[in-house]
N, C-alpha and C positions, 0 to 999 in steps of 0.2 A: 496590463497584466502580462506575466511571462509564462510560457508553457513549456517547462522543462519536461523531458520524457520520463516516464516511470522506469524503474530498473529492470523489472522482470516480465513486462508484457508490452505489446505494441501501443502506440499512441491512440487515444480515443479521439482527440481533437486533431484533425489532419488538414483542414482547408482554411483559407483566409476567412471565408464567410463564417465558419464555425468559431474561429478565434474571436471575431468581432462580436458575435452573439454572446459567447461566454464572458468576454471581457465586460460587456455592458451589464450583464446580470451580476457579475462579481463587483463591479463598481457600485451598483445599487446597494449591495450588501455592505460594502465598506462604508458607504455614506450612512447607512443605518447604524452601524456600530460606533461611528463617530459621536452619535448622540447618547451612547451608553454612559452610565455613571461609573467612569473608569476608576474612581477612587475607592469604590466598594469592592473589596476582594472577596470572592466567593469562599465560603467555608462550609464544612459539613462532611458527612460520610460519603456522599455521592455528588459529583458535579457533572451535569449534562452539558455537552458542548455541541452546537449544531454543525453538521457537515452538509455541504452542498454537493450533490451528485451531478455529473455530466455524463450522459450516455449517448451512444450512437451505434447502430448496427449490432446490437447484442453485447457490446462491451461498455464498461463504465469506469470512471475514476471519481474520486471525491476530493473536495477542497476545504480547507480550514482558513478562517480569518485569524491572524495574529497581529499584535501591536507591540510597539516599542516606545516606552515613555520618553517624553522630552520636556525637561523643566522649562524650556523657553517657549513652548507652544503646544500645538496639537501633536498627539503621538503619531509616529510613522506606522502605517498599517499596510499589511500585505495579504494577498490571497495565495496560499501555498498548496501545491499538490500533496495529498496525504499518500505516503509511499512506504509500505511495509517491507519493500525490497531494499530500502535504504535505512541507514542507522544514524544519520546526522541531519541537522537542519542547515539549509543553504538559502540565504535571502539575497535578493538581487542588487541591493544598494548598500554599500558600506558607509558612504559619506555622511548621510544624516545621523547615523548612529554614532560615528566618531565625533561629530559636531555637538552632540548632546552632552558630552562629558560624562556619561554614565557607563561607558563600555571600555573595559580594559583590552588593550591590544596585546595579543599573545604571539603574533608572528604572521608572516606572509606565507602563502601556500597556493596550491591549486585544488579546487574542490572536485569531487568525483566526476562531474560531467565536463570539466575542463576549463571553467572560468578562473582567471586569476582572482584570488580571494585573500582577505585577511581573516585570521581566526580571532574572534572576539569573545569576551565573557561579560555577561551583565543580565539585567532583568528582561524577562519575556512575559507578556501578558496575553491571555487568550480569552476573548469574550465568551461568556456562557449563555445558555439558553434563556436565563432570566434577566439578561441585560447587565450583569455585573462582569467582573473579570477575575480569572484565576491567574495569579502571578507566581512565576518561578524566579526567585531572586538572582540566582547564578546559573545561567545557561551558557554553555560553550558551543559556538557554532561558526559556520563559514558565512562571510558577507562579501559578495563579489565587488571588485573595484574596476572591472573591465569585462568586455564581452568575451564570449567563448571564441577563441581563434578559429575553431572549426565551423563556425556558424551557429545560429540558434539563439543569439542574444545572451540573456542572463538566466541563471538557474533560480528557480523558486520552488523548493522542495522541502516538505516537512516529513523527515524520516521517522517512522514509528517502529522499525524492526529492532529486535534484540539479538545480538550475537554473543557468543561465549568463547573467548573474551571479546571485549569491545574492539572493533577495528574501524579504521577510516583511512582514506587515501592521503598520502603526502602531508600529514599533519606536522607542525613544527616539533622539534625534538622535545620530549618530555611532556607533550600535551596529548591527552586521550580524549577523543570526541565521542559522545554518546547521543542517543535519541533524545530530543528535547524533553519529552515527558518523563524520562528517567531521572532528571535532576530535581523533580519536585517531590512533595510529600505523598502524593497519590500514586502508588506504585503498581496499581492494577488498572489497565486501560481496556475498556470494552468497546468493540465496534459492532454497532447495531444498525443494520441497513433497513430501510423501509421496504415495503412490498414491491415486487417486480413491476406491478401495474402502475406504481407511482414513479418508479425510477426510469422506466423505459416507455417510449412511445410505441403505439401499435404498428407503426410503419417502419421503424428503424431510424427515423430522422433524429437529429440531435435534440436532446431534451435536457433542460437544466431544472433540477427539482430540489426542494428542501424536504425535511422530514427524517433524514438519517441522523444518527448521533454517535459521538464519541463520549462515553461515560467514564469519568475518572472515579476510582474507588479507593478509599483509605484501607479497605479490607478486601479479602478475596470473596467475590460473590458466590452464592451457592449454585449448584447444578452443573458446574463445568467439570469435564474430564481434563485433567492437567497432564501435560507431557513435557518432559525435559527437552530443551533445544539441543540439537547436535552441536558439539563443540568444534571449534577450529574450521567453521564454514563461514564464508563472507555474507551469506544470506540466511535469514531466520528460517530454520528448517527442522522438521521432525522426521520420523522414519515411515516410509510407505510399507505397509504390511500386507496389502491385498488389493486386488482390483477385479471387479465383476463388470462385464459389459453385456448389456441386453439380456441380463439374467444368466449369462454363462460365466462361471468362475474361470479366471485365467491363472496362469502360473507366474505372471508378472508380479514383482520384479525378478523373481527367480534367483539365480546364483550371481547376479550382479553384486560386486563388492561394494558395501557401504552406500546403498542408494539413499537419496534424500527426497523429502517432500517439502518444497518451498511453500511458505504460508503467505499468500498474496491476498490483500484486501481490496484489490481492484482488478480490472481487466475483464476477461470473459471466460472462455472455456478452460477446462482442465487440459494440460498438455504434458507430454512425457517423451523421454528418450528410451528406446527399446533396442539396444544393440544386439541382443540375442534373439530377436524376432518372436517374442511371445505373443504380441498383439498386432503389430503394424502390418504383417503380411496377410493377416486373416481376412475373411469376408464376413462383414457384420451386416445385420438386417437393414440399418438405416445409414448407409454411406452418403456423404454429402461432399460438395466441392470444398476444397481446402482454402483458407484465407490467403490473400496475396503475400502476407509476411512470410509464409513458408518458402517462398521463392526469392526472398531477399538475398542480395549478395553481401550485405553488411553483417547479418547474423544468419549464415546459411543453414538450412535444414535439408535433410536427405530422406527420401522415401517415406513421405507422410501419408497417413490414412486418416480421414476425418469422418466423424460420425455424429449423429444426433440421438443415438441410443441412450437409454438410461444407464447410469453408472452406480456401482456401490464401491466406496473407498474405505479402506481400513488404515488407520494411522496409529502410531505408537511413539512413545518417548525414546530418547537416546539410550536410556537404561532398560528398554524393553517394557516398561510399565506404562499404564494409562491408555490401554487400547480403546480406540474410538472408531465407530463405524457409522457411516451415513450414506444416504442415497441422493443422487442428483437426477431428478426426473423433471424435465422442463415442459412437459406436455400441457400443463395448465398455465404457463407463463405467456406473455405477449409473443406474437409470432417471431419477431427477430431473435428472441432468446431461445426459441425452440430449434433454431436452425443448426446449432453446433454445440455439442457437449464436450467433445474430446478431439484433440489433435495428437495422434500417436505416430511418432516418427522413429526411424532408425537412429537418426541424430536430430534433435530439436535445438535450433539455434538459441532460443531463449532460455535453455537450461544452462547456458554459460559453461559448457564443456563438462557439466556435472551429470552423473547418471541418476535418474529418478524422475520426479514429476513436479509440476507446479499445480497446486490444488485449485488455482484460478479464482476469479471474482465470483463465479457461480457458487463456489463453496461458501463465500461470504454472504450470499443470499440465503442459502439453506441453513446456515449456522451463525450464531453469535460467536465472535472471536475475542478471546481475552489474552492480553499480553501481561505477564508478571515480570516486571523489570528487575526487581530485587532478587528474585529466585531463579531467573533464567528459564522460565517455562511458558508454554502456550496452552490455552485451554479452548475447547469447543463445546457448545451445547446447541440443541436445535433452536432455530429461529421460528417463532410462532407466527410471524407475519410474512410468510413467503409470497 
Protein backbone atom coordinates (compact mmCIF):
# COMPACT_ATOMS: atom_id res chain seq x y z
CA UNK A 1 0.00 0.00 0.00
CA UNK A 2 1.19 3.52 -0.78
CA UNK A 3 0.80 6.49 1.56
CA UNK A 4 0.66 9.64 -0.51
CA UNK A 5 0.18 12.76 1.60
CA UNK A 6 -3.09 14.70 1.65
CA UNK A 7 -3.10 18.13 0.06
CA UNK A 8 -4.32 20.36 2.89
CA UNK A 9 -3.25 18.85 6.23
CA UNK A 10 -0.34 16.93 7.79
CA UNK A 11 0.10 13.20 7.36
CA UNK A 12 -1.73 11.06 9.90
CA UNK A 13 0.39 7.95 9.24
CA UNK A 14 3.97 9.02 9.97
CA UNK A 15 6.02 6.01 11.19
CA UNK A 16 7.06 2.72 9.60
CA UNK A 17 5.21 0.78 12.32
CA UNK A 18 2.01 2.67 11.54
CA UNK A 19 2.42 2.04 7.83
CA UNK A 20 2.82 -1.69 8.41
CA UNK A 21 -0.32 -1.82 10.57
CA UNK A 22 -2.46 0.16 8.15
CA UNK A 23 -1.15 -1.84 5.17
CA UNK A 24 -2.08 -5.14 6.82
CA UNK A 25 -5.61 -3.92 7.57
CA UNK A 26 -6.11 -2.57 4.07
CA UNK A 27 -4.78 -5.78 2.52
CA UNK A 28 -7.44 -7.66 4.49
CA UNK A 29 -10.10 -5.34 3.07
CA UNK A 30 -8.80 -5.80 -0.48
CA UNK A 31 -8.94 -9.58 -0.04
CA UNK A 32 -12.54 -9.31 1.14
CA UNK A 33 -13.55 -7.28 -1.92
CA UNK A 34 -11.91 -9.80 -4.24
CA UNK A 35 -14.78 -12.08 -3.22
CA UNK A 36 -17.44 -9.54 -4.18
CA UNK A 37 -19.82 -10.22 -7.05
CA UNK A 38 -18.03 -7.80 -9.35
CA UNK A 39 -20.41 -8.37 -12.24
CA UNK A 40 -23.39 -6.93 -10.38
CA UNK A 41 -23.38 -3.17 -10.81
CA UNK A 42 -25.18 -1.30 -8.04
CA UNK A 43 -28.16 0.79 -9.08
CA UNK A 44 -30.72 2.84 -7.20
CA UNK A 45 -31.24 6.30 -5.77
CA UNK A 46 -28.51 5.94 -3.10
CA UNK A 47 -25.32 3.88 -3.14
CA UNK A 48 -23.44 3.47 0.17
CA UNK A 49 -19.68 2.96 -0.15
CA UNK A 50 -17.62 2.01 2.91
CA UNK A 51 -14.72 4.18 4.03
CA UNK A 52 -11.94 3.01 6.33
CA UNK A 53 -10.67 5.66 8.73
CA UNK A 54 -7.13 5.79 10.08
CA UNK A 55 -6.60 8.01 13.11
CA UNK A 56 -3.74 9.01 15.38
CA UNK A 57 -3.23 11.81 17.92
CA UNK A 58 -6.51 13.56 17.15
CA UNK A 59 -6.22 13.56 13.34
CA UNK A 60 -7.71 11.17 10.81
CA UNK A 61 -7.82 10.26 7.14
CA UNK A 62 -10.08 7.91 5.22
CA UNK A 63 -9.40 5.33 2.53
CA UNK A 64 -11.52 3.86 -0.23
CA UNK A 65 -11.15 0.58 -2.14
CA UNK A 66 -11.29 0.87 -5.94
CA UNK A 67 -10.85 -1.74 -8.65
CA UNK A 68 -10.06 -1.83 -12.35
CA UNK A 69 -11.53 -4.67 -14.44
CA UNK A 70 -9.25 -7.05 -16.30
CA UNK A 71 -10.76 -9.37 -18.94
CA UNK A 72 -7.81 -11.73 -18.54
CA UNK A 73 -8.07 -12.31 -14.81
CA UNK A 74 -8.73 -10.77 -11.41
CA UNK A 75 -9.28 -7.00 -11.28
CA UNK A 76 -6.51 -4.69 -10.12
CA UNK A 77 -7.47 -3.36 -6.69
CA UNK A 78 -6.10 -0.39 -4.78
CA UNK A 79 -6.64 1.31 -1.44
CA UNK A 80 -6.56 5.08 -2.05
CA UNK A 81 -6.52 8.06 0.31
CA UNK A 82 -9.77 10.04 0.09
CA UNK A 83 -8.71 13.67 -0.37
CA UNK A 84 -11.11 16.60 -0.77
CA UNK A 85 -8.08 18.88 -1.19
CA UNK A 86 -7.37 17.14 -4.50
CA UNK A 87 -9.53 17.07 -7.64
CA UNK A 88 -8.12 14.07 -9.53
CA UNK A 89 -7.45 10.37 -9.01
CA UNK A 90 -3.88 9.07 -8.99
CA UNK A 91 -3.21 5.31 -8.89
CA UNK A 92 0.25 3.86 -8.26
CA UNK A 93 0.62 1.39 -11.14
CA UNK A 94 -0.04 2.03 -14.82
CA UNK A 95 1.28 -1.24 -16.26
CA UNK A 96 -1.54 -3.65 -15.31
CA UNK A 97 -4.13 -1.19 -16.61
CA UNK A 98 -2.39 -0.76 -19.95
CA UNK A 99 -1.99 -4.53 -20.24
CA UNK A 100 -5.71 -5.08 -19.73
CA UNK A 101 -6.52 -3.41 -23.05
CA UNK A 102 -9.43 -1.45 -21.51
CA UNK A 103 -7.74 1.91 -20.97
CA UNK A 104 -7.08 4.60 -23.56
CA UNK A 105 -3.70 6.33 -23.34
CA UNK A 106 -4.16 10.12 -23.45
CA UNK A 107 -0.58 11.23 -22.89
CA UNK A 108 2.31 11.35 -20.43
CA UNK A 109 2.52 13.88 -17.63
CA UNK A 110 3.51 14.45 -14.01
CA UNK A 111 0.82 13.98 -11.38
CA UNK A 112 0.36 16.65 -8.66
CA UNK A 113 2.68 14.97 -6.12
CA UNK A 114 5.48 14.50 -8.65
CA UNK A 115 5.36 10.92 -9.97
CA UNK A 116 5.81 10.49 -13.71
CA UNK A 117 2.39 9.33 -14.88
CA UNK A 118 0.28 8.43 -17.85
CA UNK A 119 -3.16 9.94 -18.26
CA UNK A 120 -5.61 7.11 -18.91
CA UNK A 121 -9.33 6.86 -19.58
CA UNK A 122 -11.46 3.83 -18.89
CA UNK A 123 -13.70 2.01 -16.42
CA UNK A 124 -13.48 2.44 -12.66
CA UNK A 125 -15.32 0.17 -10.24
CA UNK A 126 -15.98 0.96 -6.58
CA UNK A 127 -17.13 -1.85 -4.26
CA UNK A 128 -20.31 -0.92 -2.36
CA UNK A 129 -21.44 -1.71 1.16
CA UNK A 130 -23.67 -4.56 -0.07
CA UNK A 131 -20.88 -6.41 -1.91
CA UNK A 132 -21.66 -5.19 -5.42
CA UNK A 133 -19.80 -2.57 -7.46
CA UNK A 134 -20.60 0.89 -8.77
CA UNK A 135 -19.02 1.35 -12.20
CA UNK A 136 -17.98 4.60 -13.85
CA UNK A 137 -17.45 3.63 -17.53
CA UNK A 138 -15.20 6.52 -18.57
CA UNK A 139 -12.98 7.97 -15.87
CA UNK A 140 -9.90 10.05 -16.75
CA UNK A 141 -7.06 9.77 -14.22
CA UNK A 142 -3.32 9.62 -13.60
CA UNK A 143 -1.51 6.27 -13.36
CA UNK A 144 2.10 6.35 -12.16
CA UNK A 145 4.76 4.57 -14.20
CA UNK A 146 7.67 5.53 -11.93
CA UNK A 147 8.50 6.59 -8.39
CA UNK A 148 8.42 10.17 -7.22
CA UNK A 149 11.96 11.52 -7.87
CA UNK A 150 11.73 13.48 -4.59
CA UNK A 151 11.10 10.31 -2.56
CA UNK A 152 7.88 8.86 -1.21
CA UNK A 153 7.32 6.07 -3.73
CA UNK A 154 4.08 6.14 -5.73
CA UNK A 155 0.98 8.28 -5.22
CA UNK A 156 -2.34 6.64 -4.29
CA UNK A 157 -4.95 9.37 -4.00
CA UNK A 158 -8.71 9.54 -4.61
CA UNK A 159 -9.50 13.23 -5.12
CA UNK A 160 -13.06 14.22 -4.25
CA UNK A 161 -12.82 18.01 -4.45
CA UNK A 162 -14.74 20.21 -6.91
CA UNK A 163 -13.16 23.31 -8.38
CA UNK A 164 -14.74 25.87 -10.69
CA UNK A 165 -13.47 25.47 -13.38
CA UNK A 166 -11.80 22.07 -13.12
CA UNK A 167 -8.01 22.24 -12.77
CA UNK A 168 -5.13 19.75 -12.68
CA UNK A 169 -1.35 19.91 -12.82
CA UNK A 170 0.50 19.40 -16.10
CA UNK A 171 -2.22 17.51 -17.94
CA UNK A 172 -1.68 16.79 -21.64
CA UNK A 173 -2.93 19.44 -24.05
CA UNK A 174 -6.69 19.29 -24.51
CA UNK A 175 -7.30 16.94 -21.55
CA UNK A 176 -9.21 18.12 -18.47
CA UNK A 177 -9.06 15.92 -15.40
CA UNK A 178 -11.84 15.87 -12.80
CA UNK A 179 -12.62 14.09 -9.56
CA UNK A 180 -13.45 10.44 -10.38
CA UNK A 181 -16.94 10.61 -8.85
CA UNK A 182 -17.86 13.52 -11.12
CA UNK A 183 -17.73 11.24 -14.21
CA UNK A 184 -20.57 9.05 -12.99
CA UNK A 185 -24.36 9.42 -12.96
CA UNK A 186 -24.50 10.04 -9.21
CA UNK A 187 -23.58 13.71 -8.93
CA UNK A 188 -24.16 14.15 -5.18
CA UNK A 189 -21.54 12.66 -2.84
CA UNK A 190 -22.19 12.62 0.93
CA UNK A 191 -19.43 12.08 3.48
CA UNK A 192 -20.82 10.62 6.68
CA UNK A 193 -18.21 9.82 9.31
CA UNK A 194 -18.85 7.57 12.28
CA UNK A 195 -18.87 8.83 15.87
CA UNK A 196 -15.58 10.08 17.28
CA UNK A 197 -15.54 7.25 19.83
CA UNK A 198 -15.37 4.71 17.00
CA UNK A 199 -12.85 6.62 14.88
CA UNK A 200 -10.36 7.53 17.64
CA UNK A 201 -8.67 5.55 20.39
CA UNK A 202 -8.83 6.96 23.90
CA UNK A 203 -5.03 7.17 24.06
CA UNK A 204 -4.29 8.77 20.69
CA UNK A 205 -2.61 5.63 19.37
CA UNK A 206 -3.18 4.68 15.75
CA UNK A 207 -6.59 3.13 15.13
CA UNK A 208 -8.03 1.66 11.94
CA UNK A 209 -11.83 1.51 11.92
CA UNK A 210 -14.78 0.87 9.65
CA UNK A 211 -18.25 2.39 9.87
CA UNK A 212 -17.86 5.65 7.94
CA UNK A 213 -19.48 6.00 4.52
CA UNK A 214 -19.43 7.81 1.23
CA UNK A 215 -23.02 7.83 -0.04
CA UNK A 216 -23.63 8.52 -3.73
CA UNK A 217 -27.00 10.06 -4.57
CA UNK A 218 -28.81 10.49 -7.87
CA UNK A 219 -30.68 13.46 -6.34
CA UNK A 220 -29.87 16.14 -3.78
CA UNK A 221 -30.56 14.84 -0.25
CA UNK A 222 -32.76 17.01 1.96
CA UNK A 223 -31.56 19.01 4.94
CA UNK A 224 -28.37 20.49 3.49
CA UNK A 225 -27.47 24.17 3.33
CA UNK A 226 -25.90 24.50 -0.11
CA UNK A 227 -23.12 26.99 -0.88
CA UNK A 228 -21.53 27.89 -4.20
CA UNK A 229 -17.84 27.06 -4.47
CA UNK A 230 -15.50 30.03 -4.93
CA UNK A 231 -14.36 30.10 -8.58
CA UNK A 232 -10.74 30.16 -9.77
CA UNK A 233 -9.29 28.62 -6.58
CA UNK A 234 -7.23 25.42 -6.76
CA UNK A 235 -8.89 23.97 -3.63
CA UNK A 236 -12.60 23.41 -2.98
CA UNK A 237 -13.56 26.42 -0.87
CA UNK A 238 -16.46 28.54 0.32
CA UNK A 239 -16.45 31.89 2.14
CA UNK A 240 -15.64 32.25 5.88
CA UNK A 241 -18.15 34.75 7.29
CA UNK A 242 -17.52 34.65 11.04
CA UNK A 243 -15.56 33.07 13.88
CA UNK A 244 -16.31 32.88 17.61
CA UNK A 245 -13.67 31.50 20.00
CA UNK A 246 -14.58 30.39 23.54
CA UNK A 247 -17.86 32.28 23.29
CA UNK A 248 -16.19 35.55 22.22
CA UNK A 249 -17.14 36.86 18.79
CA UNK A 250 -14.07 37.94 16.81
CA UNK A 251 -13.65 40.32 13.89
CA UNK A 252 -11.88 37.65 11.81
CA UNK A 253 -11.57 37.52 8.80
CA UNK A 254 -12.18 41.29 8.89
CA UNK A 255 -11.01 43.29 5.92
CA UNK A 256 -8.86 40.56 4.36
CA UNK A 257 -9.62 40.60 0.64
CA UNK A 258 -11.39 37.48 -0.67
CA UNK A 259 -10.84 35.06 2.24
CA UNK A 260 -11.50 31.37 1.62
CA UNK A 261 -12.63 28.42 3.74
CA UNK A 262 -11.14 25.18 2.41
CA UNK A 263 -13.48 22.22 2.85
CA UNK A 264 -11.34 19.34 4.15
CA UNK A 265 -12.88 15.93 4.90
CA UNK A 266 -9.84 14.73 6.84
CA UNK A 267 -7.09 15.94 9.13
CA UNK A 268 -7.72 17.41 12.53
CA UNK A 269 -8.15 20.90 13.90
CA UNK A 270 -9.42 24.02 12.20
CA UNK A 271 -6.57 26.26 11.12
CA UNK A 272 -6.28 29.72 9.66
CA UNK A 273 -4.06 32.59 8.58
CA UNK A 274 -4.64 35.91 10.32
CA UNK A 275 -2.31 38.55 8.79
CA UNK A 276 -4.15 41.44 10.44
CA UNK A 277 -3.99 39.99 13.95
CA UNK A 278 -7.68 39.59 14.79
CA UNK A 279 -7.18 36.32 16.72
CA UNK A 280 -3.63 34.96 16.80
CA UNK A 281 -2.11 37.59 19.18
CA UNK A 282 -4.99 37.32 21.67
CA UNK A 283 -5.03 35.39 24.95
CA UNK A 284 -7.66 32.65 24.94
CA UNK A 285 -8.89 30.59 27.91
CA UNK A 286 -7.53 27.21 26.78
CA UNK A 287 -4.20 27.72 25.05
CA UNK A 288 -2.29 24.50 24.24
CA UNK A 289 1.03 23.55 22.69
CA UNK A 290 1.08 23.86 18.91
CA UNK A 291 1.70 20.76 16.77
CA UNK A 292 5.17 20.19 15.35
CA UNK A 293 4.06 20.91 11.76
CA UNK A 294 3.73 24.62 12.62
CA UNK A 295 7.54 24.68 12.83
CA UNK A 296 8.11 22.84 9.56
CA UNK A 297 10.59 24.35 7.13
CA UNK A 298 8.79 22.75 4.18
CA UNK A 299 5.50 24.63 4.77
CA UNK A 300 6.57 27.33 7.22
CA UNK A 301 4.08 28.98 9.56
CA UNK A 302 4.60 32.16 11.57
CA UNK A 303 3.38 33.24 15.02
CA UNK A 304 0.88 30.48 15.79
CA UNK A 305 -1.52 30.41 18.73
CA UNK A 306 -3.16 27.04 19.40
CA UNK A 307 -6.28 26.44 21.50
CA UNK A 308 -8.69 23.74 22.62
CA UNK A 309 -11.54 26.24 23.09
CA UNK A 310 -14.96 25.76 21.52
CA UNK A 311 -15.47 27.45 18.14
CA UNK A 312 -18.43 28.74 16.22
CA UNK A 313 -17.88 29.00 12.47
CA UNK A 314 -20.07 30.77 9.92
CA UNK A 315 -19.72 29.92 6.23
CA UNK A 316 -21.40 31.25 3.08
CA UNK A 317 -21.40 30.60 -0.64
CA UNK A 318 -19.35 32.51 -3.20
CA UNK A 319 -22.48 34.48 -4.10
CA UNK A 320 -23.15 35.37 -0.45
CA UNK A 321 -26.06 32.93 -0.21
CA UNK A 322 -26.49 29.80 1.90
CA UNK A 323 -25.18 30.98 5.29
CA UNK A 324 -24.40 28.04 7.59
CA UNK A 325 -23.27 28.19 11.23
CA UNK A 326 -22.04 25.35 13.41
CA UNK A 327 -20.21 24.78 16.68
CA UNK A 328 -17.04 22.77 17.29
CA UNK A 329 -17.02 21.63 20.92
CA UNK A 330 -14.82 18.61 21.56
CA UNK A 331 -15.43 18.33 25.32
CA UNK A 332 -17.38 15.07 24.95
CA UNK A 333 -14.96 13.48 22.46
CA UNK A 334 -12.03 11.15 23.23
CA UNK A 335 -9.17 12.90 25.02
CA UNK A 336 -6.81 13.13 22.01
CA UNK A 337 -9.48 15.04 20.07
CA UNK A 338 -10.12 17.41 22.98
CA UNK A 339 -6.54 18.62 22.89
CA UNK A 340 -6.67 20.94 19.88
CA UNK A 341 -9.50 22.73 18.07
CA UNK A 342 -7.74 25.58 16.24
CA UNK A 343 -4.29 26.58 15.01
CA UNK A 344 -4.42 30.35 14.46
CA UNK A 345 -1.33 31.82 12.84
CA UNK A 346 -0.23 35.08 11.31
CA UNK A 347 0.79 32.87 8.39
CA UNK A 348 -0.31 29.22 8.28
CA UNK A 349 1.78 27.07 5.95
CA UNK A 350 -1.04 24.69 5.07
CA UNK A 351 -3.13 27.58 3.73
CA UNK A 352 -0.94 27.45 0.58
CA UNK A 353 -0.40 31.25 0.64
CA UNK A 354 -4.18 31.84 0.66
CA UNK A 355 -5.90 34.03 3.24
CA UNK A 356 -8.62 32.33 5.26
CA UNK A 357 -9.16 28.97 6.97
CA UNK A 358 -9.29 25.23 6.54
CA UNK A 359 -12.41 23.99 8.33
CA UNK A 360 -10.53 20.78 9.20
CA UNK A 361 -11.46 17.18 9.84
CA UNK A 362 -13.18 18.26 13.06
CA UNK A 363 -15.82 19.95 10.93
CA UNK A 364 -16.39 16.66 9.08
CA UNK A 365 -17.13 15.00 12.43
CA UNK A 366 -19.70 17.62 13.45
CA UNK A 367 -21.29 17.84 9.99
CA UNK A 368 -22.24 15.65 7.08
CA UNK A 369 -20.64 17.12 3.95
CA UNK A 370 -22.24 16.99 0.50
CA UNK A 371 -20.45 17.75 -2.76
CA UNK A 372 -22.61 18.57 -5.78
CA UNK A 373 -20.36 17.99 -8.76
CA UNK A 374 -22.72 19.09 -11.53
CA UNK A 375 -23.72 22.35 -9.82
CA UNK A 376 -20.40 23.33 -8.25
CA UNK A 377 -21.73 23.54 -4.69
CA UNK A 378 -20.92 22.21 -1.23
CA UNK A 379 -23.52 21.51 1.45
CA UNK A 380 -23.40 20.94 5.20
CA UNK A 381 -25.90 19.59 7.69
CA UNK A 382 -25.41 18.53 11.35
CA UNK A 383 -24.08 15.01 11.92
CA UNK A 384 -26.30 13.21 14.43
CA UNK A 385 -23.61 10.69 15.42
CA UNK A 386 -20.85 12.95 16.75
